[in-house]
C-alpha positions as CSV (number, residue, x, y, z in Angstrom):
1,X,0.1,0.1,0.1
2,X,1.3,3.3,-1.0
3,X,-1.4,5.3,0.4
4,X,-4.6,4.6,2.1
5,X,-7.5,7.3,3.1
6,X,-10.4,6.7,5.0
7,X,-13.4,8.3,5.6
8,X,-11.1,12.2,4.1
9,X,-12.0,15.1,3.8
10,X,-11.1,18.5,3.0
11,X,-12.5,22.1,3.8
12,X,-11.7,25.4,3.6
13,X,-13.1,28.3,5.8
14,X,-13.4,31.4,3.6
15,X,-15.4,34.1,6.2
16,X,-18.4,32.6,7.1
17,X,-19.0,30.4,4.2
18,X,-17.2,27.3,4.2
19,X,-16.2,25.1,1.0
20,X,-15.5,21.4,0.3
21,X,-12.9,20.9,-1.6
22,X,-13.1,16.7,-1.5
23,X,-16.1,14.9,-0.1
24,X,-15.7,11.8,2.2
25,X,-13.4,9.7,0.3
26,X,-12.2,6.3,1.0
27,X,-9.5,5.0,-1.2
28,X,-6.2,3.1,-1.5
29,X,-3.1,3.0,-3.8
30,X,-1.0,0.5,-4.3
31,X,2.3,-0.5,-5.5
32,X,2.0,-1.7,-8.6
33,X,-1.8,-0.8,-9.8
34,X,-1.9,2.2,-12.6
35,X,-4.6,4.7,-11.5
36,X,-6.4,7.1,-13.2
37,X,-7.8,10.0,-11.3
38,X,-10.2,12.0,-13.8
39,X,-13.1,14.4,-13.1
40,X,-14.3,17.6,-14.0
41,X,-12.7,20.9,-13.2
42,X,-13.4,21.3,-9.1
43,X,-14.4,17.7,-8.6
44,X,-11.2,17.5,-5.7
45,X,-8.3,15.6,-8.0
46,X,-5.6,18.0,-7.0
47,X,-7.4,18.0,-3.2
48,X,-6.5,14.0,-3.3
49,X,-2.9,13.9,-4.6
50,X,-2.0,17.1,-2.7
51,X,-3.2,14.8,0.7
52,X,-1.5,12.2,-0.9
53,X,1.5,13.9,-1.2
54,X,1.1,15.8,2.4
55,X,1.3,18.8,0.9
56,X,-1.8,19.6,3.0
57,X,-3.7,17.5,5.5
58,X,-7.7,16.6,5.9
59,X,-10.1,17.9,8.0
60,X,-11.7,14.5,9.0
61,X,-11.1,11.4,8.9
62,X,-7.6,9.2,8.4
63,X,-4.6,8.9,5.6
64,X,-1.9,6.7,5.6
65,X,1.3,7.2,3.5
66,X,4.2,4.5,3.0
67,X,2.5,2.9,6.1
68,X,2.7,6.1,8.2
69,X,-0.7,7.8,10.3
70,X,0.0,11.0,9.1
71,X,-2.6,12.4,11.0
72,X,-0.4,11.8,14.2
73,X,3.0,12.6,13.0
74,X,4.7,15.9,13.9
75,X,5.7,18.6,11.4
76,X,9.0,17.5,11.2
77,X,8.0,14.0,11.1
78,X,6.0,14.8,8.0
79,X,8.8,16.8,6.4
80,X,11.4,14.2,6.6
81,X,8.4,12.0,5.1
82,X,7.9,14.2,2.1
83,X,11.6,14.5,1.7
84,X,12.4,10.4,1.5
85,X,9.1,9.4,0.4
86,X,7.7,11.8,-1.4
87,X,8.2,13.0,-5.4
88,X,6.2,15.1,-7.5
89,X,6.4,15.9,-11.5
90,X,4.6,19.1,-12.2
91,X,3.0,19.9,-15.7
92,X,5.0,23.2,-15.8
93,X,8.0,21.8,-14.7
94,X,9.0,24.2,-12.1
95,X,12.5,23.8,-12.8
96,X,15.2,26.2,-11.6
97,X,16.7,28.0,-14.4
98,X,20.4,28.2,-13.5
99,X,20.4,24.7,-12.5
100,X,20.8,21.7,-14.6
101,X,18.2,18.8,-15.0
102,X,21.0,16.7,-12.6
103,X,20.8,19.3,-10.4
104,X,17.3,20.6,-10.6
105,X,16.6,16.9,-9.3
106,X,19.3,17.1,-6.7
107,X,18.2,20.2,-5.0
108,X,15.9,18.1,-2.4
109,X,19.0,16.5,-1.5
110,X,20.8,19.9,-0.6
111,X,17.8,21.2,1.6
């Protein structure tokens, strides 16, 4: 298991309004499986990926990534998990222009 969500949801409070970015979701992402996440704009795809990537944290429910329950980790433990277990490939590359391609890949190890 790479990641598991049990009744995970994400809401944001904007003034007196609650924005639901992801409805309660139960989902398991297994190693070796091809998984497609599709849906219309605003359906929660980016929110789901941000949760699995430990960039944001659930409002409700329980999230496991790499066998660790994210909800109970300290900020330092979450940072270590992101550094050592999670990688992102962005659509627009987000490269640092003065660096070579190899140096861009290695940036995380310099931090």
